[in-house]
N, C-alpha and C positions, 0 to 999 in steps of 0.2 A: 225384854228391852224397852216396850209400852209402858211398865210401869214406873224404870227407870225416869222417864222423860214424863207421866203422869205426876210424881215430884219431884222432879226436878223444875216444871214449869212451876208447882204451887208452892215451890221452896221462893222462886223467883214474884208469885206475885204479894205474896209474903213481906218481900225487903222492899217491897214499893208500899206499901201499907204499916208496917210495924217502925218503920225510922220515921213517920209522920207522927206517930203519937210519945214518940218519945221526942222529940222534938217542942213538941206543947209541953210535953211537961220538963223542958230543959235536962233530958237526958242524954242528950249528945250532939252535938257540934253541930253547923248546917253543914258545914265541908261533909264532915262525916256521911250525915243524908243523902248529901245528893250521890255524895260516893255509894253508899248502899243502892242508893232508889236506882240508877245505873247500873248497877253490876243486874240486881235483881229486871230488868227492864232488858236485858241481858237474855239473860235465861228464859224470858218468855216468850220473848218475838224466837229465842233459837230451836226451844223446847216441844211450846205448846202446838205448832203445827204438825210436829210430827206424828203425835198421838192421835191426834183430831181428824190427820187425815189416815194416820191407819183407820182409827174407828166404821167413816164414812166407805172405804174400800171392803171391807168384813160387813159389811150389814147390807150392801149393793148385791 
């Protein structure tokens, strides 16, 4: 389960960086960019604390 959260959180981070590069080269529209970044933000903020918190519990 932890591995799934890690994969989803890094996918969320990718969705916040990659669309910006695509807008820079003109490959996607600004509206698509904002929608992808919103999805990436939601993925990151809901999945990253789950595996980061689990890592801290195991370290103690």
